[in-house]
BALOKOL-701874 format. One record per residue (C-alpha): residue number from 0; z negated, x negated, y negated; residue in one letter. Coordinates in Angstrom, 1 decimal. Each point is the difference from the previous one (the first is absolute). Layout:
N
(site NUM (Z X Y) "a")
...
END
This chain:
340
(site 0 (-69.3 -101.5 -97.0) "m")
(site 1 (0.6 -3.3 -1.8) "e")
(site 2 (-3.2 -1.4 -1.3) "g")
(site 3 (-3.7 -0.5 0.8) "t")
(site 4 (-2.8 2.5 0.5) "i")
(site 5 (-3.5 -1.2 -1.0) "l")
(site 6 (-3.2 1.7 1.0) "v")
(site 7 (-3.3 -1.1 -1.7) "a")
(site 8 (-3.2 0.6 2.0) "t")
(site 9 (-3.8 -0.4 -0.4) "a")
(site 10 (-0.6 -2.7 2.6) "g")
(site 11 (3.5 -1.1 1.3) "q")
(site 12 (1.5 -1.3 -3.2) "g")
(site 13 (3.7 0.9 -0.5) "v")
(site 14 (2.3 0.8 3.0) "l")
(site 15 (3.7 -0.2 -0.5) "s")
(site 16 (3.2 1.1 1.7) "s")
(site 17 (3.4 -1.4 -0.9) "a")
(site 18 (1.8 1.9 2.9) "d")
(site 19 (-0.4 3.5 -1.0) "d")
(site 20 (-3.4 0.4 1.6) "g")
(site 21 (0.9 -1.2 3.5) "k")
(site 22 (-2.4 -2.9 -0.2) "s")
(site 23 (-3.0 -0.8 -2.3) "w")
(site 24 (-1.5 -3.3 -1.0) "h")
(site 25 (-3.4 -0.9 -1.6) "r")
(site 26 (-0.5 -2.7 -2.7) "i")
(site 27 (0.4 -3.4 1.8) "a")
(site 28 (-3.1 -2.2 0.3) "p")
(site 29 (-0.4 -3.0 -2.4) "g")
(site 30 (0.8 2.0 -3.1) "q")
(site 31 (-2.1 0.6 -3.2) "e")
(site 32 (-0.9 3.5 1.2) "v")
(site 33 (-1.4 0.8 3.5) "e")
(site 34 (2.0 2.0 2.5) "f")
(site 35 (-3.0 2.3 0.2) "d")
(site 36 (-0.6 0.4 -3.7) "a")
(site 37 (-0.7 3.2 -1.8) "v")
(site 38 (3.0 0.9 -2.1) "v")
(site 39 (-0.2 3.0 -2.3) "r")
(site 40 (3.4 0.2 -1.8) "c")
(site 41 (3.6 -1.2 0.0) "l")
(site 42 (2.6 -0.2 -2.8) "a")
(site 43 (3.6 -1.1 0.3) "v")
(site 44 (1.3 -1.9 -3.0) "d")
(site 45 (2.8 2.3 -1.5) "p")
(site 46 (2.0 -3.1 -1.2) "a")
(site 47 (-0.1 -1.9 3.4) "d")
(site 48 (-0.4 1.9 3.2) "p")
(site 49 (-1.1 -3.2 1.8) "q")
(site 50 (-3.2 -0.1 -2.1) "v")
(site 51 (-3.0 2.1 1.2) "i")
(site 52 (-3.4 0.1 -1.7) "y")
(site 53 (-3.1 1.2 2.0) "a")
(site 54 (-3.5 0.6 -1.0) "g")
(site 55 (-2.4 -1.5 2.6) "a")
(site 56 (-3.6 -0.9 0.6) "d")
(site 57 (0.6 -3.5 -1.4) "i")
(site 58 (1.8 1.1 -3.1) "g")
(site 59 (3.7 0.3 -0.8) "l")
(site 60 (2.5 -1.3 2.6) "i")
(site 61 (3.8 -0.4 -0.3) "r")
(site 62 (2.9 -0.4 2.3) "s")
(site 63 (3.4 -1.3 -1.2) "a")
(site 64 (1.6 0.5 3.4) "d")
(site 65 (-0.4 3.8 0.6) "a")
(site 66 (-3.4 -0.5 1.7) "g")
(site 67 (0.4 -3.0 2.4) "v")
(site 68 (-2.2 -2.3 -1.9) "t")
(site 69 (-2.8 0.8 -2.5) "w")
(site 70 (-1.7 -2.1 -2.7) "h")
(site 71 (-2.9 0.9 -2.2) "r")
(site 72 (0.8 0.3 -3.7) "v")
(site 73 (-2.7 -1.9 -1.8) "d")
(site 74 (-1.8 2.5 -2.4) "s")
(site 75 (-3.4 1.2 -1.2) "p")
(site 76 (0.3 2.4 2.9) "m")
(site 77 (-0.4 -2.7 2.6) "n")
(site 78 (-2.5 1.2 2.6) "g")
(site 79 (0.1 3.6 -1.3) "m")
(site 80 (1.4 3.1 1.7) "h")
(site 81 (3.1 1.3 -1.7) "i")
(site 82 (0.6 3.7 0.6) "w")
(site 83 (3.1 0.7 -2.2) "s")
(site 84 (3.1 -1.7 -1.6) "l")
(site 85 (2.7 1.0 -2.3) "a")
(site 86 (3.0 -2.1 -0.9) "i")
(site 87 (1.8 0.9 -3.2) "d")
(site 88 (3.6 0.7 1.1) "s")
(site 89 (1.2 -0.7 -3.6) "d")
(site 90 (-1.8 -3.3 0.0) "d")
(site 91 (-0.9 -1.2 3.6) "p")
(site 92 (-1.9 -2.9 -1.5) "e")
(site 93 (-2.5 2.5 -1.1) "c")
(site 94 (-2.4 1.2 2.7) "v")
(site 95 (-3.3 1.9 -0.2) "i")
(site 96 (-2.6 -0.2 2.8) "a")
(site 97 (-3.1 2.1 0.6) "g")
(site 98 (-3.0 -1.3 2.1) "t")
(site 99 (-2.9 1.9 1.5) "g")
(site 100 (-2.6 0.4 2.8) "a")
(site 101 (-1.6 -2.2 1.1) "p")
(site 102 (1.1 -1.9 -3.1) "s")
(site 103 (-0.6 1.1 -3.5) "r")
(site 104 (2.7 2.4 -1.2) "a")
(site 105 (2.1 -1.5 -2.7) "a")
(site 106 (3.6 -0.1 -1.4) "v")
(site 107 (2.0 -3.2 -0.3) "y")
(site 108 (3.4 -0.7 -1.4) "r")
(site 109 (2.6 -2.8 0.1) "t")
(site 110 (3.0 -0.2 -2.2) "t")
(site 111 (1.5 -3.2 1.5) "d")
(site 112 (0.4 0.8 3.6) "g")
(site 113 (-3.6 -1.0 1.0) "g")
(site 114 (-0.3 -3.4 -1.7) "k")
(site 115 (-2.7 1.3 -2.3) "s")
(site 116 (-2.2 3.2 0.0) "w")
(site 117 (-2.1 2.0 -2.4) "d")
(site 118 (-2.9 2.3 0.9) "r")
(site 119 (0.7 3.2 -1.9) "l")
(site 120 (-2.4 2.7 -1.3) "p")
(site 121 (-1.7 2.3 0.8) "p")
(site 122 (-3.2 -1.4 1.5) "e")
(site 123 (-0.5 2.2 3.1) "i")
(site 124 (-3.6 0.6 1.3) "p")
(site 125 (-1.0 -1.8 3.1) "e")
(site 126 (-1.1 3.1 1.7) "f")
(site 127 (1.0 3.7 0.1) "c")
(site 128 (-1.2 3.2 1.5) "a")
(site 129 (2.4 0.7 2.8) "g")
(site 130 (1.0 -3.2 1.8) "v")
(site 131 (-2.7 -2.5 -1.2) "n")
(site 132 (2.3 -2.5 -1.5) "r")
(site 133 (3.2 1.3 -1.7) "p")
(site 134 (3.5 -1.1 0.8) "r")
(site 135 (3.2 0.2 -2.0) "i")
(site 136 (2.3 2.0 2.4) "l")
(site 137 (3.1 0.5 -2.1) "t")
(site 138 (2.0 -1.7 -2.7) "m")
(site 139 (3.4 0.8 -1.5) "t")
(site 140 (2.2 -1.0 -2.9) "w")
(site 141 (1.3 2.8 -2.4) "d")
(site 142 (3.6 -0.9 -0.7) "h")
(site 143 (0.6 2.9 -2.3) "t")
(site 144 (-1.4 -1.9 -3.0) "d")
(site 145 (0.1 -3.6 1.3) "g")
(site 146 (-3.5 -0.8 -0.8) "r")
(site 147 (-2.0 2.5 2.0) "g")
(site 148 (-2.0 -0.3 3.2) "a")
(site 149 (-2.6 1.9 2.0) "w")
(site 150 (-2.7 -0.7 2.5) "f")
(site 151 (-2.5 2.1 1.9) "g")
(site 152 (-3.4 -0.8 1.6) "i")
(site 153 (-1.9 1.2 3.0) "e")
(site 154 (-2.3 0.9 -1.7) "e")
(site 155 (0.3 -0.6 -3.7) "g")
(site 156 (2.8 2.1 -1.5) "g")
(site 157 (3.5 -0.2 -1.2) "l")
(site 158 (1.0 -2.6 -2.6) "w")
(site 159 (3.2 -0.6 -2.1) "r")
(site 160 (1.3 -2.7 -2.4) "t")
(site 161 (2.6 0.3 -2.7) "h")
(site 162 (0.2 -3.8 -0.7) "d")
(site 163 (0.7 -1.6 3.5) "r")
(site 164 (-3.7 -0.3 0.9) "g")
(site 165 (-1.6 -1.4 -3.1) "d")
(site 166 (-2.0 3.2 -0.6) "t")
(site 167 (-0.8 2.9 2.4) "w")
(site 168 (-1.2 3.5 -0.6) "q")
(site 169 (-1.6 2.2 2.6) "r")
(site 170 (1.9 3.3 0.4) "v")
(site 171 (-2.5 2.0 1.9) "d")
(site 172 (-3.4 0.5 -1.6) "g")
(site 173 (1.4 0.4 -3.5) "t")
(site 174 (0.5 3.2 -2.1) "p")
(site 175 (3.4 0.2 1.7) "k")
(site 176 (-1.4 -0.6 3.4) "s")
(site 177 (1.6 1.1 3.3) "l")
(site 178 (-0.9 3.7 0.5) "p")
(site 179 (-2.4 1.7 2.4) "l")
(site 180 (-2.4 -2.9 0.5) "g")
(site 181 (1.3 -3.1 1.6) "v")
(site 182 (-3.6 -0.7 0.2) "t")
(site 183 (0.0 -3.0 2.3) "n")
(site 184 (3.0 -1.6 -1.8) "s")
(site 185 (1.4 -0.9 3.4) "d")
(site 186 (3.6 -1.0 -0.9) "i")
(site 187 (2.2 -0.9 3.0) "h")
(site 188 (3.5 -0.2 -1.5) "c")
(site 189 (2.0 0.2 -3.2) "v")
(site 190 (3.8 0.4 -0.2) "v")
(site 191 (2.3 0.3 -3.0) "i")
(site 192 (3.3 2.0 0.2) "l")
(site 193 (2.6 -0.6 -2.6) "d")
(site 194 (1.1 3.6 -0.1) "g")
(site 195 (1.0 1.6 -2.2) "p")
(site 196 (-2.6 0.9 -0.9) "p")
(site 197 (-2.1 -3.2 0.7) "k")
(site 198 (-2.6 1.1 2.6) "t")
(site 199 (-3.3 -1.7 0.9) "i")
(site 200 (-1.4 0.9 3.4) "v")
(site 201 (-3.6 -1.1 1.0) "v")
(site 202 (-1.5 0.5 3.3) "a")
(site 203 (-3.8 0.4 0.3) "v")
(site 204 (-2.0 0.6 3.1) "v")
(site 205 (0.7 3.7 0.1) "n")
(site 206 (2.8 0.8 -2.4) "a")
(site 207 (3.0 -1.0 -1.9) "l")
(site 208 (0.1 -0.1 -3.8) "f")
(site 209 (3.4 0.3 -1.7) "v")
(site 210 (0.7 -0.7 -3.7) "s")
(site 211 (3.3 0.4 -1.8) "q")
(site 212 (-1.3 -0.7 -3.5) "d")
(site 213 (-0.9 -3.7 0.6) "d")
(site 214 (-3.6 0.8 1.2) "g")
(site 215 (-1.0 2.3 -2.9) "a")
(site 216 (-0.5 2.9 2.4) "t")
(site 217 (0.0 0.4 3.8) "w")
(site 218 (0.7 2.6 2.6) "a")
(site 219 (-2.1 -0.1 3.2) "r")
(site 220 (1.4 0.6 3.5) "q")
(site 221 (-2.8 0.6 2.6) "d")
(site 222 (1.2 -1.5 3.2) "t")
(site 223 (-2.3 2.0 2.3) "r")
(site 224 (1.1 3.2 -1.5) "a")
(site 225 (3.7 -0.9 0.0) "k")
(site 226 (0.3 -2.0 3.3) "h")
(site 227 (-3.1 0.9 2.1) "g")
(site 228 (-1.5 -3.6 0.0) "i")
(site 229 (-1.6 -1.8 -2.8) "y")
(site 230 (0.0 -3.7 0.2) "y")
(site 231 (2.7 -1.0 -2.5) "t")
(site 232 (0.7 -3.6 0.7) "r")
(site 233 (3.3 -1.1 -1.7) "l")
(site 234 (3.0 1.1 -1.8) "v")
(site 235 (3.2 -2.2 -0.2) "t")
(site 236 (3.2 0.1 -1.9) "r")
(site 237 (3.3 -0.4 1.9) "l")
(site 238 (1.6 -2.8 -1.9) "p")
(site 239 (2.6 0.9 -2.7) "g")
(site 240 (-0.8 3.7 0.2) "s")
(site 241 (-2.4 2.7 -1.1) "n")
(site 242 (-0.9 0.8 3.6) "e")
(site 243 (-3.5 -0.5 1.4) "l")
(site 244 (-1.7 -0.4 3.3) "l")
(site 245 (-3.7 1.2 0.5) "l")
(site 246 (-2.3 -1.0 2.7) "g")
(site 247 (-3.1 2.1 0.7) "i")
(site 248 (-2.5 0.2 2.9) "g")
(site 249 (-3.0 1.8 1.2) "d")
(site 250 (-2.4 -2.8 -0.8) "a")
(site 251 (-0.4 -3.7 -0.3) "t")
(site 252 (1.1 -1.4 2.5) "p")
(site 253 (0.7 3.4 1.3) "g")
(site 254 (1.5 1.3 3.1) "t")
(site 255 (3.2 1.6 -1.3) "m")
(site 256 (2.4 -0.3 -2.9) "t")
(site 257 (2.9 1.7 -1.9) "k")
(site 258 (2.8 -1.6 -1.9) "i")
(site 259 (1.7 2.2 -2.7) "l")
(site 260 (2.9 -0.6 -2.3) "y")
(site 261 (0.9 1.4 -3.4) "s")
(site 262 (3.3 -0.1 -1.8) "a")
(site 263 (-1.1 1.9 -3.2) "d")
(site 264 (-2.5 -2.3 -1.7) "l")
(site 265 (-3.0 1.1 2.2) "a")
(site 266 (0.3 3.7 -0.8) "r")
(site 267 (0.7 0.9 3.7) "t")
(site 268 (-0.6 -1.8 3.3) "w")
(site 269 (1.6 0.4 3.4) "t")
(site 270 (-1.6 -1.3 3.2) "e")
(site 271 (1.9 -2.6 1.9) "a")
(site 272 (0.2 -0.1 3.8) "s")
(site 273 (-1.5 -2.8 2.2) "l")
(site 274 (1.3 -0.4 3.5) "d")
(site 275 (-3.5 -1.0 1.2) "t")
(site 276 (-3.4 1.2 -1.4) "p")
(site 277 (-1.5 -2.8 -2.1) "a")
(site 278 (-3.4 -1.2 1.1) "n")
(site 279 (-1.5 -0.3 -3.5) "s")
(site 280 (0.8 0.4 -3.7) "t")
(site 281 (3.1 -1.6 -1.4) "v")
(site 282 (-1.3 -3.1 -2.0) "w")
(site 283 (3.2 -1.6 -1.2) "a")
(site 284 (3.7 0.5 -0.7) "f")
(site 285 (2.5 -2.9 -0.1) "g")
(site 286 (3.2 0.5 -2.1) "v")
(site 287 (2.7 -2.2 -1.6) "h")
(site 288 (2.8 0.6 -2.5) "a")
(site 289 (2.5 -1.5 2.4) "a")
(site 290 (-0.1 3.2 2.2) "d")
(site 291 (-2.1 2.7 -1.6) "p")
(site 292 (0.6 2.3 3.0) "a")
(site 293 (-1.8 -2.5 2.3) "l")
(site 294 (-3.8 0.5 0.0) "v")
(site 295 (-2.8 -1.3 2.1) "f")
(site 296 (-3.4 1.6 0.2) "a")
(site 297 (-3.2 -1.4 1.5) "g")
(site 298 (-3.1 1.9 1.0) "t")
(site 299 (-3.5 -1.3 -0.3) "k")
(site 300 (-0.4 -0.5 3.8) "y")
(site 301 (3.3 -1.8 0.5) "g")
(site 302 (2.8 2.3 0.6) "h")
(site 303 (3.3 -1.0 -1.7) "l")
(site 304 (2.7 2.6 -0.8) "f")
(site 305 (3.5 -0.4 -1.2) "r")
(site 306 (2.3 2.4 -2.0) "s")
(site 307 (3.6 -0.5 -0.7) "s")
(site 308 (0.5 3.2 -1.9) "d")
(site 309 (-2.3 -0.6 -3.1) "a")
(site 310 (-3.1 1.3 1.7) "g")
(site 311 (1.3 3.3 1.4) "r")
(site 312 (-0.5 -0.9 3.7) "t")
(site 313 (-2.0 -2.8 1.6) "w")
(site 314 (0.1 -1.8 3.3) "a")
(site 315 (-2.9 -2.2 1.3) "k")
(site 316 (0.7 -3.7 0.7) "e")
(site 317 (-1.0 -1.3 3.5) "w")
(site 318 (-2.4 -2.7 -1.3) "r")
(site 319 (-3.5 1.0 -1.1) "e")
(site 320 (-2.2 -2.0 -2.2) "f")
(site 321 (-3.7 -0.6 -1.0) "s")
(site 322 (-1.1 1.6 -3.3) "e")
(site 323 (3.0 0.3 -2.2) "i")
(site 324 (-0.5 -0.6 -3.7) "t")
(site 325 (3.5 -0.2 -1.4) "d")
(site 326 (3.7 0.1 1.1) "v")
(site 327 (3.0 -1.7 -1.6) "a")
(site 328 (3.6 -0.7 0.9) "w")
(site 329 (2.4 -2.5 -1.7) "t")
(site 330 (3.8 -0.3 0.5) "p")
(site 331 (-0.6 -3.7 0.5) "a")
(site 332 (0.0 -1.2 3.6) "v")
(site 333 (-3.0 -2.1 1.0) "a")
(site 334 (1.9 -2.8 1.9) "a")
(site 335 (-2.2 -2.0 2.4) "g")
(site 336 (-2.7 2.5 0.9) "l")
(site 337 (-1.5 -1.1 3.3) "g")
(site 338 (-2.2 1.7 2.6) "a")
(site 339 (-3.7 -0.3 -0.9) "h")
END
């Protein structure tokens, strides 16, 4: 594999490999982010594979050399925990970021590549019922209309915008609410498939919700009934396709996991095979448009798996990590990684 694999962790910063996983390197000392930082999310710039953004415990950090060196992007999020990031592939200067526990949950946007930032509505309560302080776990741009975006809160509901973030509307808790009582509003993931038809897939703690009429109505898939385990952690689109990967487990962090794939707009799911039983729930998928068949998956307790066939079969990597929070890979090679 030509490129760099990046694994974000809660307590060991970002670890990177530029030699196809043979060796791994931590963030070098003396940078603006510590090598033992909490890093919650990763995002590769779609216009420049050398540029990586990461949400950390000091705010937003950025690498311009595929993860060798990191600098903090000065913003209102300085000192806050960033849980999610979404770069607009049609306009990579436009990025939205979501903060959360232990910081106050809020949405921020830049339209000039991070030079300036706006705090966007809504005003999210400081506390919630399920996890004490809410955190924005998922964000995505909707490219079907060029002005849409979505985000979801653990716990605090599913939100959408039609005007690139100037105003937001809560989708659950309205007369057109998600059916069958998403009572805790525990939103883990939201993905948009172009279709046809356009399909919105939302993962909540124990189910998937699927809409093919732009969120007017939703069909619920109960994960325990369909797959035998309930903890619905994430759903990811394979780049450039309508195919999906689904990660579910028996709990958080859990003791087992399943990875499933769908090629029919989330109507049916097939379980993938893992060459080694995972030690906990899958927590993150890493994909890139440069090779949609190459996918990495990280579990909560540090197992890293690789698939070279679009998520049908998986092999465990030799290296194990501390708590994995996100995984990414970029076709850019991180030259100059050293042992740390």
